[in-house]
N, CA, C and O atoms as a Tripos MOL2 file, in Angstrom:
@<TRIPOS>MOLECULE
protein
  272   271    68     0     0
PROTEIN
NO_CHARGES

@<TRIPOS>ATOM
      1 N         119.4590  100.4100   94.6600 N.3       1 MET1
      2 CA        119.2220  100.5440   96.0750 C.3       1 MET1
      3 C         117.8890  100.1650   96.4090 C.2       1 MET1
      4 O         116.9750  100.3010   95.5960 O.2       1 MET1
      5 N         117.7030   99.6570   97.6510 N.am      2 ALA2
      6 CA        116.4310   99.1260   98.1490 C.3       2 ALA2
      7 C         116.1180   99.8020   99.4670 C.2       2 ALA2
      8 O         117.0340  100.2730  100.1400 O.2       2 ALA2
      9 N         114.9370   99.8610   99.8330 N.am      3 TYR3
     10 CA        114.4320  100.4150  101.0560 C.3       3 TYR3
     11 C         113.8260   99.3580  101.8840 C.2       3 TYR3
     12 O         113.3600   98.3550  101.3440 O.2       3 TYR3
     13 N         113.8000   99.5390  103.3110 N.am      4 ARG4
     14 CA        113.1740   98.6520  104.0820 C.3       4 ARG4
     15 C         112.6290   99.2600  105.3180 C.2       4 ARG4
     16 O         113.0850  100.3410  105.6930 O.2       4 ARG4
     17 N         111.6780   98.6530  105.9940 N.am      5 VAL5
     18 CA        110.9950   99.1510  107.1790 C.3       5 VAL5
     19 C         111.7180   98.5350  108.3340 C.2       5 VAL5
     20 O         111.8580   97.3130  108.3860 O.2       5 VAL5
     21 N         112.1890   99.3350  109.2720 N.am      6 THR6
     22 CA        112.8760   98.7560  110.4290 C.3       6 THR6
     23 C         111.9780   98.4510  111.6160 C.2       6 THR6
     24 O         110.7820   98.7270  111.5240 O.2       6 THR6
     25 N         112.4390   97.9300  112.6680 N.am      7 LYS7
     26 CA        111.6680   97.6140  113.9000 C.3       7 LYS7
     27 C         111.2010   98.9580  114.5950 C.2       7 LYS7
     28 O         110.3470   98.9730  115.4810 O.2       7 LYS7
     29 N         111.7750   99.9660  114.1610 N.am      8 ALA8
     30 CA        111.4090  101.2910  114.8650 C.3       8 ALA8
     31 C         110.0390  101.7330  114.3590 C.2       8 ALA8
     32 O         109.4840  102.7120  114.8570 O.2       8 ALA8
     33 N         109.5130  101.0510  113.4170 N.am      9 CYS9
     34 CA        108.1510  101.3860  112.8020 C.3       9 CYS9
     35 C         107.0730  101.5270  113.8540 C.2       9 CYS9
     36 O         106.8460  100.5670  114.5900 O.2       9 CYS9
     37 N         106.4010  102.6400  113.9770 N.am     10 LEU10
     38 CA        105.2590  102.8230  114.9260 C.3      10 LEU10
     39 C         104.0210  102.2700  114.5450 C.2      10 LEU10
     40 O         103.0520  102.3100  115.3040 O.2      10 LEU10
     41 N         103.9740  101.6840  113.2720 N.am     11 LYS11
     42 CA        102.8170  101.0890  112.6750 C.3      11 LYS11
     43 C         101.6420  102.0700  112.5710 C.2      11 LYS11
     44 O         100.5050  101.6830  112.8430 O.2      11 LYS11
     45 N         101.8780  103.2920  112.1970 N.am     12 CYS12
     46 CA        100.8880  104.3330  112.0900 C.3      12 CYS12
     47 C         100.2140  104.2910  110.7270 C.2      12 CYS12
     48 O          99.1100  104.8090  110.5640 O.2      12 CYS12
     49 N         100.8490  103.6970  109.7790 N.am     13 GLY13
     50 CA        100.3070  103.6090  108.4500 C.3      13 GLY13
     51 C         100.4650  104.9210  107.5640 C.2      13 GLY13
     52 O         100.0720  104.9460  106.3980 O.2      13 GLY13
     53 N         101.0250  105.9380  108.1490 N.am     14 TYR14
     54 CA        101.1490  107.2120  107.3730 C.3      14 TYR14
     55 C         101.8660  107.0750  106.0450 C.2      14 TYR14
     56 O         101.5000  107.7590  105.0890 O.2      14 TYR14
     57 N         102.8140  106.2700  105.9510 N.am     15 CYS15
     58 CA        103.6510  106.1170  104.7680 C.3      15 CYS15
     59 C         102.8770  105.4980  103.5830 C.2      15 CYS15
     60 O         103.2120  105.7240  102.4200 O.2      15 CYS15
     61 N         101.8710  104.7390  103.9010 N.am     16 VAL16
     62 CA        101.1620  103.9440  102.9030 C.3      16 VAL16
     63 C         100.4980  104.9110  101.9030 C.2      16 VAL16
     64 O         100.5730  104.6450  100.7040 O.2      16 VAL16
     65 N          99.8790  105.9690  102.3050 N.am     17 SER17
     66 CA         99.2570  106.9680  101.3810 C.3      17 SER17
     67 C         100.1470  107.9570  100.7220 C.2      17 SER17
     68 O          99.7430  108.6740   99.8060 O.2      17 SER17
     69 N         101.5060  108.0010  101.2450 N.am     18 ARG18
     70 CA        102.4450  108.9400  100.8100 C.3      18 ARG18
     71 C         103.3890  108.3650   99.7120 C.2      18 ARG18
     72 O         104.0620  109.1480   99.0410 O.2      18 ARG18
     73 N         103.4520  107.1660   99.5300 N.am     19 CYS19
     74 CA        104.3080  106.5150   98.4540 C.3      19 CYS19
     75 C         103.7440  106.7520   97.1170 C.2      19 CYS19
     76 O         102.6590  106.2340   96.8530 O.2      19 CYS19
     77 N         104.3620  107.4890   96.2210 N.am     20 PRO20
     78 CA        103.8080  107.8010   94.8960 C.3      20 PRO20
     79 C         103.6940  106.5520   93.9770 C.2      20 PRO20
     80 O         102.8900  106.5540   93.0450 O.2      20 PRO20
     81 N         104.5210  105.4520   94.2430 N.am     21 GLU21
     82 CA        104.4250  104.2680   93.5380 C.3      21 GLU21
     83 C         103.5100  103.0670   94.1180 C.2      21 GLU21
     84 O         103.3420  101.9810   93.5620 O.2      21 GLU21
     85 N         102.9530  103.4840   95.3480 N.am     22 GLU22
     86 CA        102.0800  102.5650   96.0330 C.3      22 GLU22
     87 C         102.8730  101.2950   96.3520 C.2      22 GLU22
     88 O         102.3190  100.1960   96.3180 O.2      22 GLU22
     89 N         104.1560  101.4390   96.6610 N.am     23 ALA23
     90 CA        105.0650  100.2800   97.0130 C.3      23 ALA23
     91 C         105.0930   99.9980   98.4500 C.2      23 ALA23
     92 O         105.6190   98.9490   98.8240 O.2      23 ALA23
     93 N         104.5750  100.8310   99.3170 N.am     24 ILE24
     94 CA        104.5000  100.5790  100.6860 C.3      24 ILE24
     95 C         103.0940   99.9890  100.9740 C.2      24 ILE24
     96 O         102.0860  100.6770  100.8110 O.2      24 ILE24
     97 N         103.0420   98.7320  101.3960 N.am     25 ILE25
     98 CA        101.8430   97.9640  101.4440 C.3      25 ILE25
     99 C         101.4380   97.7730  102.8700 C.2      25 ILE25
    100 O         102.2960   97.3970  103.6690 O.2      25 ILE25
    101 N         100.2210   97.9930  103.2620 N.am     26 ALA26
    102 CA         99.7620   97.6770  104.5950 C.3      26 ALA26
    103 C          99.5020   96.2540  104.7430 C.2      26 ALA26
    104 O          98.9570   95.5910  103.8600 O.2      26 ALA26
    105 N          99.8970   95.7770  105.8750 N.am     27 ASP27
    106 CA         99.6300   94.3420  106.3020 C.3      27 ASP27
    107 C          98.4260   94.3220  107.1230 C.2      27 ASP27
    108 O          97.8170   95.3620  107.3720 O.2      27 ASP27
    109 N          98.0600   93.1820  107.5530 N.am     28 GLU28
    110 CA         96.9150   93.0070  108.3510 C.3      28 GLU28
    111 C          96.9510   93.7940  109.5870 C.2      28 GLU28
    112 O          97.9130   93.7290  110.3520 O.2      28 GLU28
    113 N          95.8860   94.5680  109.8150 N.am     29 LYS29
    114 CA         95.7840   95.4280  111.0460 C.3      29 LYS29
    115 C          95.8550   94.6290  112.3730 C.2      29 LYS29
    116 O          95.3400   93.5170  112.4890 O.2      29 LYS29
    117 N          96.5160   95.2560  113.3540 N.am     30 GLU30
    118 CA         96.7300   94.5950  114.6070 C.3      30 GLU30
    119 C          96.0380   95.5020  115.7470 C.2      30 GLU30
    120 O          96.4750   96.6260  115.9940 O.2      30 GLU30
    121 N          95.0270   94.9970  116.3730 N.am     31 PRO31
    122 CA         94.3670   95.7340  117.4820 C.3      31 PRO31
    123 C          95.4180   95.7330  118.7470 C.2      31 PRO31
    124 O          96.0700   94.7360  119.0580 O.2      31 PRO31
    125 N          95.4790   96.8830  119.3690 N.am     32 PHE32
    126 CA         96.3280   97.0370  120.5260 C.3      32 PHE32
    127 C          95.5820   98.1090  121.3160 C.2      32 PHE32
    128 O          95.3700   99.2600  120.9360 O.2      32 PHE32
    129 N          95.1810   97.5000  122.5850 N.am     33 ASP33
    130 CA         94.3410   98.3200  123.5720 C.3      33 ASP33
    131 C          93.2700   98.9880  122.6670 C.2      33 ASP33
    132 O          92.4920   98.2830  122.0240 O.2      33 ASP33
    133 N          93.2220  100.3970  122.6120 N.am     34 GLU34
    134 CA         92.1190  101.0180  121.9090 C.3      34 GLU34
    135 C          92.5990  101.5370  120.4970 C.2      34 GLU34
    136 O          91.8730  102.2450  119.7990 O.2      34 GLU34
    137 N          93.8320  101.1520  120.1280 N.am     35 LEU35
    138 CA         94.4230  101.5240  118.8220 C.3      35 LEU35
    139 C          94.3310  100.4870  117.8950 C.2      35 LEU35
    140 O          94.2030   99.3270  118.2880 O.2      35 LEU35
    141 N          94.3860  100.7910  116.6090 N.am     36 ILE36
    142 CA         94.5830   99.7190  115.5000 C.3      36 ILE36
    143 C          95.8530  100.0720  114.8900 C.2      36 ILE36
    144 O          95.9900  101.1790  114.3680 O.2      36 ILE36
    145 N          96.8370   99.1790  114.9160 N.am     37 LEU37
    146 CA         98.2050   99.3520  114.4210 C.3      37 LEU37
    147 C          98.2420   98.7300  112.9860 C.2      37 LEU37
    148 O          97.6520   97.6920  112.6880 O.2      37 LEU37
    149 N          99.0150   99.4920  112.1160 N.am     38 GLN38
    150 CA         99.0140   99.2200  110.6970 C.3      38 GLN38
    151 C         100.4540   98.8830  110.3400 C.2      38 GLN38
    152 O         101.1910   99.7590  109.8870 O.2      38 GLN38
    153 N         100.8800   97.6220  110.5340 N.am     39 PRO39
    154 CA        102.2000   97.1400  110.0540 C.3      39 PRO39
    155 C         102.2980   97.3230  108.4960 C.2      39 PRO39
    156 O         101.3000   97.2140  107.7840 O.2      39 PRO39
    157 N         103.5080   97.5960  108.0170 N.am     40 VAL40
    158 CA        103.7050   97.8550  106.5530 C.3      40 VAL40
    159 C         104.9470   97.2300  106.1100 C.2      40 VAL40
    160 O         105.8120   96.9520  106.9400 O.2      40 VAL40
    161 N         105.1090   96.9790  104.8260 N.am     41 HIS41
    162 CA        106.3550   96.4630  104.1790 C.3      41 HIS41
    163 C         106.4060   97.1410  102.7830 C.2      41 HIS41
    164 O         105.4320   97.6550  102.2340 O.2      41 HIS41
    165 N         107.6610   97.0770  102.2800 N.am     42 ILE42
    166 CA        107.8200   97.7300  101.0170 C.3      42 ILE42
    167 C         107.9860   96.5760   99.9580 C.2      42 ILE42
    168 O         108.8290   95.6920  100.1110 O.2      42 ILE42
    169 N         107.1700   96.6260   98.9190 N.am     43 ASP43
    170 CA        107.0810   95.6330   97.8570 C.3      43 ASP43
    171 C         108.2250   96.0230   96.8390 C.2      43 ASP43
    172 O         108.1400   97.0620   96.1840 O.2      43 ASP43
    173 N         109.2160   95.2260   96.7340 N.am     44 PRO44
    174 CA        110.3990   95.5430   95.8730 C.3      44 PRO44
    175 C         109.9560   95.4770   94.4100 C.2      44 PRO44
    176 O         110.6590   96.0070   93.5490 O.2      44 PRO44
    177 N         108.8490   94.8630   94.1010 N.am     45 GLU45
    178 CA        108.4270   94.8080   92.7160 C.3      45 GLU45
    179 C         107.8620   96.1670   92.2480 C.2      45 GLU45
    180 O         107.9800   96.5390   91.0810 O.2      45 GLU45
    181 N         107.2400   96.8990   93.2090 N.am     46 LYS46
    182 CA        106.6400   98.2370   92.8040 C.3      46 LYS46
    183 C         107.6030   99.3620   93.0710 C.2      46 LYS46
    184 O         107.5360  100.3880   92.3940 O.2      46 LYS46
    185 N         108.4930   99.2210   94.0250 N.am     47 CYS47
    186 CA        109.4460  100.2940   94.3870 C.3      47 CYS47
    187 C         110.4100  100.5110   93.2890 C.2      47 CYS47
    188 O         111.0470   99.5850   92.7880 O.2      47 CYS47
    189 N         110.5130  101.7850   92.9080 N.am     48 ASN48
    190 CA        111.3790  102.2380   91.7910 C.3      48 ASN48
    191 C         112.6590  103.0980   92.3340 C.2      48 ASN48
    192 O         113.3750  103.8050   91.6240 O.2      48 ASN48
    193 N         112.7930  102.9000   93.6800 N.am     49 ASP49
    194 CA        114.0150  103.6500   94.3310 C.3      49 ASP49
    195 C         113.9500  105.1650   94.1260 C.2      49 ASP49
    196 O         114.9940  105.7970   93.9650 O.2      49 ASP49
    197 N         112.7490  105.7720   94.1250 N.am     50 CYS50
    198 CA        112.6810  107.2060   93.9500 C.3      50 CYS50
    199 C         113.2150  107.9550   95.1480 C.2      50 CYS50
    200 O         113.6350  109.1040   95.0120 O.2      50 CYS50
    201 N         113.2110  107.3210   96.3570 N.am     51 GLY51
    202 CA        113.7930  107.9960   97.5620 C.3      51 GLY51
    203 C         112.7380  108.9360   98.2630 C.2      51 GLY51
    204 O         113.0590  109.5910   99.2540 O.2      51 GLY51
    205 N         111.4570  108.9870   97.7160 N.am     52 THR52
    206 CA        110.4460  109.8080   98.4240 C.3      52 THR52
    207 C         110.2120  109.4520   99.8910 C.2      52 THR52
    208 O         109.9590  110.3190  100.7270 O.2      52 THR52
    209 N         110.3040  108.1530  100.1800 N.am     53 CYS53
    210 CA        110.0890  107.6940  101.5030 C.3      53 CYS53
    211 C         111.1390  108.1210  102.5440 C.2      53 CYS53
    212 O         110.8620  108.0770  103.7430 O.2      53 CYS53
    213 N         112.3240  108.5270  102.1080 N.am     54 VAL54
    214 CA        113.3240  108.9440  103.0000 C.3      54 VAL54
    215 C         113.7720  110.4440  102.6970 C.2      54 VAL54
    216 O         114.7830  110.8950  103.2340 O.2      54 VAL54
    217 N         113.0650  111.1420  101.8990 N.am     55 SER55
    218 CA        113.5400  112.3950  101.3870 C.3      55 SER55
    219 C         113.4510  113.6220  102.3530 C.2      55 SER55
    220 O         114.2080  114.5870  102.2490 O.2      55 SER55
    221 N         112.5400  113.5200  103.2340 N.am     56 THR56
    222 CA        112.3350  114.6800  104.2040 C.3      56 THR56
    223 C         112.4940  114.2480  105.6040 C.2      56 THR56
    224 O         112.2850  113.0790  105.9270 O.2      56 THR56
    225 N         112.8400  115.1080  106.4030 N.am     57 GLU57
    226 CA        113.0870  114.8270  107.9760 C.3      57 GLU57
    227 C         111.7540  114.2690  108.5730 C.2      57 GLU57
    228 O         111.7700  113.4330  109.4770 O.2      57 GLU57
    229 N         110.6700  114.7320  108.0650 N.am     58 TYR58
    230 CA        109.3400  114.3780  108.8030 C.3      58 TYR58
    231 C         108.5180  113.3890  108.0340 C.2      58 TYR58
    232 O         107.3190  113.2250  108.2590 O.2      58 TYR58
    233 N         109.2340  112.6930  107.0630 N.am     59 TRP59
    234 CA        108.4750  111.7230  106.1810 C.3      59 TRP59
    235 C         107.8770  110.6340  107.2000 C.2      59 TRP59
    236 O         106.6680  110.4020  107.2210 O.2      59 TRP59
    237 N         108.6640  110.0690  107.9280 N.am     60 CYS60
    238 CA        108.2750  109.0330  108.8330 C.3      60 CYS60
    239 C         108.4980  109.5090  110.2160 C.2      60 CYS60
    240 O         109.5980  109.9400  110.5620 O.2      60 CYS60
    241 N         107.4770  109.4430  111.0230 N.am     61 PRO61
    242 CA        107.6520  109.9210  112.4380 C.3      61 PRO61
    243 C         108.7440  109.2820  113.1960 C.2      61 PRO61
    244 O         109.4140  109.8990  114.0240 O.2      61 PRO61
    245 N         108.9180  108.0180  112.8960 N.am     62 ALA62
    246 CA        109.9880  107.1930  113.6400 C.3      62 ALA62
    247 C         111.2660  107.0560  112.8480 C.2      62 ALA62
    248 O         112.2010  106.4100  113.3230 O.2      62 ALA62
    249 N         111.3520  107.6230  111.6830 N.am     63 SER63
    250 CA        112.4550  107.4530  110.6590 C.3      63 SER63
    251 C         112.7930  105.9480  110.5940 C.2      63 SER63
    252 O         113.9340  105.5220  110.7730 O.2      63 SER63
    253 N         111.7400  105.1880  110.3300 N.am     64 ALA64
    254 CA        111.8380  103.7710  110.2690 C.3      64 ALA64
    255 C         112.0370  103.1430  108.9320 C.2      64 ALA64
    256 O         112.1560  101.9270  108.7800 O.2      64 ALA64
    257 N         112.0700  104.0760  107.9070 N.am     65 ILE65
    258 CA        112.2900  103.5400  106.5470 C.3      65 ILE65
    259 C         113.7720  103.9990  106.2320 C.2      65 ILE65
    260 O         114.1610  105.1610  106.3500 O.2      65 ILE65
    261 N         114.5570  102.9190  105.8120 N.am     66 ILE66
    262 CA        116.0080  103.2610  105.5340 C.3      66 ILE66
    263 C         116.3720  102.4930  104.2530 C.2      66 ILE66
    264 O         115.7070  101.5530  103.8150 O.2      66 ILE66
    265 N         117.4940  102.9850  103.6940 N.am     67 SER67
    266 CA        118.0380  102.2410  102.5180 C.3      67 SER67
    267 C         118.7690  101.0190  103.0100 C.2      67 SER67
    268 O         119.5430  101.0610  103.9660 O.2      67 SER67
    269 N         118.5040   99.9660  102.3460 N.am     68 ALA68
    270 CA        119.1860   98.6250  102.7810 C.3      68 ALA68
    271 C         120.4870   98.3810  102.2370 C.2      68 ALA68
    272 O         121.0940   97.3500  102.5280 O.2      68 ALA68
@<TRIPOS>BOND
     1     1     2 1
     2     2     3 1
     3     3     4 2
     4     3     5 am
     5     5     6 1
     6     6     7 1
     7     7     8 2
     8     7     9 am
     9     9    10 1
    10    10    11 1
    11    11    12 2
    12    11    13 am
    13    13    14 1
    14    14    15 1
    15    15    16 2
    16    15    17 am
    17    17    18 1
    18    18    19 1
    19    19    20 2
    20    19    21 am
    21    21    22 1
    22    22    23 1
    23    23    24 2
    24    23    25 am
    25    25    26 1
    26    26    27 1
    27    27    28 2
    28    27    29 am
    29    29    30 1
    30    30    31 1
    31    31    32 2
    32    31    33 am
    33    33    34 1
    34    34    35 1
    35    35    36 2
    36    35    37 am
    37    37    38 1
    38    38    39 1
    39    39    40 2
    40    39    41 am
    41    41    42 1
    42    42    43 1
    43    43    44 2
    44    43    45 am
    45    45    46 1
    46    46    47 1
    47    47    48 2
    48    47    49 am
    49    49    50 1
    50    50    51 1
    51    51    52 2
    52    51    53 am
    53    53    54 1
    54    54    55 1
    55    55    56 2
    56    55    57 am
    57    57    58 1
    58    58    59 1
    59    59    60 2
    60    59    61 am
    61    61    62 1
    62    62    63 1
    63    63    64 2
    64    63    65 am
    65    65    66 1
    66    66    67 1
    67    67    68 2
    68    67    69 am
    69    69    70 1
    70    70    71 1
    71    71    72 2
    72    71    73 am
    73    73    74 1
    74    74    75 1
    75    75    76 2
    76    75    77 am
    77    77    78 1
    78    78    79 1
    79    79    80 2
    80    79    81 am
    81    81    82 1
    82    82    83 1
    83    83    84 2
    84    83    85 am
    85    85    86 1
    86    86    87 1
    87    87    88 2
    88    87    89 am
    89    89    90 1
    90    90    91 1
    91    91    92 2
    92    91    93 am
    93    93    94 1
    94    94    95 1
    95    95    96 2
    96    95    97 am
    97    97    98 1
    98    98    99 1
    99    99   100 2
   100    99   101 am
   101   101   102 1
   102   102   103 1
   103   103   104 2
   104   103   105 am
   105   105   106 1
   106   106   107 1
   107   107   108 2
   108   107   109 am
   109   109   110 1
   110   110   111 1
   111   111   112 2
   112   111   113 am
   113   113   114 1
   114   114   115 1
   115   115   116 2
   116   115   117 am
   117   117   118 1
   118   118   119 1
   119   119   120 2
   120   119   121 am
   121   121   122 1
   122   122   123 1
   123   123   124 2
   124   123   125 am
   125   125   126 1
   126   126   127 1
   127   127   128 2
   128   127   129 am
   129   129   130 1
   130   130   131 1
   131   131   132 2
   132   131   133 am
   133   133   134 1
   134   134   135 1
   135   135   136 2
   136   135   137 am
   137   137   138 1
   138   138   139 1
   139   139   140 2
   140   139   141 am
   141   141   142 1
   142   142   143 1
   143   143   144 2
   144   143   145 am
   145   145   146 1
   146   146   147 1
   147   147   148 2
   148   147   149 am
   149   149   150 1
   150   150   151 1
   151   151   152 2
   152   151   153 am
   153   153   154 1
   154   154   155 1
   155   155   156 2
   156   155   157 am
   157   157   158 1
   158   158   159 1
   159   159   160 2
   160   159   161 am
   161   161   162 1
   162   162   163 1
   163   163   164 2
   164   163   165 am
   165   165   166 1
   166   166   167 1
   167   167   168 2
   168   167   169 am
   169   169   170 1
   170   170   171 1
   171   171   172 2
   172   171   173 am
   173   173   174 1
   174   174   175 1
   175   175   176 2
   176   175   177 am
   177   177   178 1
   178   178   179 1
   179   179   180 2
   180   179   181 am
   181   181   182 1
   182   182   183 1
   183   183   184 2
   184   183   185 am
   185   185   186 1
   186   186   187 1
   187   187   188 2
   188   187   189 am
   189   189   190 1
   190   190   191 1
   191   191   192 2
   192   191   193 am
   193   193   194 1
   194   194   195 1
   195   195   196 2
   196   195   197 am
   197   197   198 1
   198   198   199 1
   199   199   200 2
   200   199   201 am
   201   201   202 1
   202   202   203 1
   203   203   204 2
   204   203   205 am
   205   205   206 1
   206   206   207 1
   207   207   208 2
   208   207   209 am
   209   209   210 1
   210   210   211 1
   211   211   212 2
   212   211   213 am
   213   213   214 1
   214   214   215 1
   215   215   216 2
   216   215   217 am
   217   217   218 1
   218   218   219 1
   219   219   220 2
   220   219   221 am
   221   221   222 1
   222   222   223 1
   223   223   224 2
   224   223   225 am
   225   225   226 1
   226   226   227 1
   227   227   228 2
   228   227   229 am
   229   229   230 1
   230   230   231 1
   231   231   232 2
   232   231   233 am
   233   233   234 1
   234   234   235 1
   235   235   236 2
   236   235   237 am
   237   237   238 1
   238   238   239 1
   239   239   240 2
   240   239   241 am
   241   241   242 1
   242   242   243 1
   243   243   244 2
   244   243   245 am
   245   245   246 1
   246   246   247 1
   247   247   248 2
   248   247   249 am
   249   249   250 1
   250   250   251 1
   251   251   252 2
   252   251   253 am
   253   253   254 1
   254   254   255 1
   255   255   256 2
   256   255   257 am
   257   257   258 1
   258   258   259 1
   259   259   260 2
   260   259   261 am
   261   261   262 1
   262   262   263 1
   263   263   264 2
   264   263   265 am
   265   265   266 1
   266   266   267 1
   267   267   268 2
   268   267   269 am
   269   269   270 1
   270   270   271 1
   271   271   272 2
@<TRIPOS>SUBSTRUCTURE
     1 MET1         2 RESIDUE 1 A MET
     2 ALA2         6 RESIDUE 1 A ALA
     3 TYR3        10 RESIDUE 1 A TYR
     4 ARG4        14 RESIDUE 1 A ARG
     5 VAL5        18 RESIDUE 1 A VAL
     6 THR6        22 RESIDUE 1 A THR
     7 LYS7        26 RESIDUE 1 A LYS
     8 ALA8        30 RESIDUE 1 A ALA
     9 CYS9        34 RESIDUE 1 A CYS
    10 LEU10       38 RESIDUE 1 A LEU
    11 LYS11       42 RESIDUE 1 A LYS
    12 CYS12       46 RESIDUE 1 A CYS
    13 GLY13       50 RESIDUE 1 A GLY
    14 TYR14       54 RESIDUE 1 A TYR
    15 CYS15       58 RESIDUE 1 A CYS
    16 VAL16       62 RESIDUE 1 A VAL
    17 SER17       66 RESIDUE 1 A SER
    18 ARG18       70 RESIDUE 1 A ARG
    19 CYS19       74 RESIDUE 1 A CYS
    20 PRO20       78 RESIDUE 1 A PRO
    21 GLU21       82 RESIDUE 1 A GLU
    22 GLU22       86 RESIDUE 1 A GLU
    23 ALA23       90 RESIDUE 1 A ALA
    24 ILE24       94 RESIDUE 1 A ILE
    25 ILE25       98 RESIDUE 1 A ILE
    26 ALA26      102 RESIDUE 1 A ALA
    27 ASP27      106 RESIDUE 1 A ASP
    28 GLU28      110 RESIDUE 1 A GLU
    29 LYS29      114 RESIDUE 1 A LYS
    30 GLU30      118 RESIDUE 1 A GLU
    31 PRO31      122 RESIDUE 1 A PRO
    32 PHE32      126 RESIDUE 1 A PHE
    33 ASP33      130 RESIDUE 1 A ASP
    34 GLU34      134 RESIDUE 1 A GLU
    35 LEU35      138 RESIDUE 1 A LEU
    36 ILE36      142 RESIDUE 1 A ILE
    37 LEU37      146 RESIDUE 1 A LEU
    38 GLN38      150 RESIDUE 1 A GLN
    39 PRO39      154 RESIDUE 1 A PRO
    40 VAL40      158 RESIDUE 1 A VAL
    41 HIS41      162 RESIDUE 1 A HIS
    42 ILE42      166 RESIDUE 1 A ILE
    43 ASP43      170 RESIDUE 1 A ASP
    44 PRO44      174 RESIDUE 1 A PRO
    45 GLU45      178 RESIDUE 1 A GLU
    46 LYS46      182 RESIDUE 1 A LYS
    47 CYS47      186 RESIDUE 1 A CYS
    48 ASN48      190 RESIDUE 1 A ASN
    49 ASP49      194 RESIDUE 1 A ASP
    50 CYS50      198 RESIDUE 1 A CYS
    51 GLY51      202 RESIDUE 1 A GLY
    52 THR52      206 RESIDUE 1 A THR
    53 CYS53      210 RESIDUE 1 A CYS
    54 VAL54      214 RESIDUE 1 A VAL
    55 SER55      218 RESIDUE 1 A SER
    56 THR56      222 RESIDUE 1 A THR
    57 GLU57      226 RESIDUE 1 A GLU
    58 TYR58      230 RESIDUE 1 A TYR
    59 TRP59      234 RESIDUE 1 A TRP
    60 CYS60      238 RESIDUE 1 A CYS
    61 PRO61      242 RESIDUE 1 A PRO
    62 ALA62      246 RESIDUE 1 A ALA
    63 SER63      250 RESIDUE 1 A SER
    64 ALA64      254 RESIDUE 1 A ALA
    65 ILE65      258 RESIDUE 1 A ILE
    66 ILE66      262 RESIDUE 1 A ILE
    67 SER67      266 RESIDUE 1 A SER
    68 ALA68      270 RESIDUE 1 A ALA
Protein backbone atom coordinates (compact mmCIF):
# COMPACT_ATOMS: atom_id res chain seq x y z
CA MET A 1 0.00 0.00 0.00
CA ALA A 2 1.20 3.51 -0.69
CA TYR A 3 0.13 6.89 0.62
CA ARG A 4 -0.15 10.21 -1.13
CA VAL A 5 -0.90 13.83 -0.36
CA THR A 6 -4.04 15.14 -2.07
CA LYS A 7 -4.93 18.63 -3.27
CA ALA A 8 -6.80 19.14 0.02
CA CYS A 9 -3.42 19.73 1.70
CA LEU A 10 -3.35 23.01 3.63
CA LYS A 11 0.45 23.17 3.30
CA CYS A 12 0.81 23.62 7.04
CA GLY A 13 3.80 21.26 7.32
CA TYR A 14 2.46 19.61 10.48
CA CYS A 15 2.90 16.10 9.06
CA VAL A 16 6.62 16.53 8.35
CA SER A 17 7.62 16.33 12.00
CA ARG A 18 5.07 13.61 12.80
CA CYS A 19 6.22 10.89 10.39
CA PRO A 20 8.32 8.32 12.31
CA GLU A 21 10.21 7.33 9.15
CA GLU A 22 10.81 10.92 7.96
CA ALA A 23 9.12 9.92 4.70
CA ILE A 24 7.04 13.08 4.43
CA ILE A 25 9.33 15.59 2.81
CA ALA A 26 8.93 19.38 2.83
CA ASP A 27 9.18 21.00 -0.57
CA GLU A 28 10.26 24.58 -1.21
CA LYS A 29 8.34 27.03 0.95
CA GLU A 30 5.79 29.24 -0.78
CA PRO A 31 5.11 32.75 0.53
CA PHE A 32 1.40 33.65 0.49
CA ASP A 33 0.34 37.02 1.86
CA GLU A 34 1.78 37.00 5.40
CA LEU A 35 1.95 33.21 5.59
CA ILE A 36 4.65 30.76 4.59
CA LEU A 37 3.11 27.65 3.05
CA GLN A 38 4.95 24.33 3.29
CA PRO A 39 4.00 21.93 0.46
CA VAL A 40 4.93 18.30 1.12
CA HIS A 41 5.22 14.96 -0.64
CA ILE A 42 5.73 11.39 0.52
CA ASP A 43 9.00 9.71 -0.44
CA PRO A 44 8.09 6.13 -1.44
CA GLU A 45 11.68 5.01 -0.78
CA LYS A 46 11.44 6.00 2.91
CA CYS A 47 7.78 5.15 3.53
CA ASN A 48 7.35 1.72 5.14
CA ASP A 49 3.52 1.82 4.98
CA CYS A 50 3.21 1.99 8.78
CA GLY A 51 -0.06 3.94 8.47
CA THR A 52 0.83 6.49 11.14
CA CYS A 53 0.00 9.35 8.78
CA VAL A 54 -3.61 8.18 8.47
CA SER A 55 -4.08 6.48 11.84
CA THR A 56 -5.99 9.10 13.85
CA GLU A 57 -8.81 11.46 13.07
CA TYR A 58 -6.74 14.57 13.81
CA TRP A 59 -3.47 13.57 12.21
CA CYS A 60 -3.89 15.90 9.25
CA PRO A 61 -6.17 18.91 9.75
CA ALA A 62 -7.41 18.54 6.17
CA SER A 63 -7.36 14.71 5.98
CA ALA A 64 -5.17 15.23 2.92
CA ILE A 65 -3.08 12.06 3.25
CA ILE A 66 -4.77 9.00 1.82
CA SER A 67 -3.86 5.49 0.78
CA ALA A 68 -3.33 5.33 -2.94
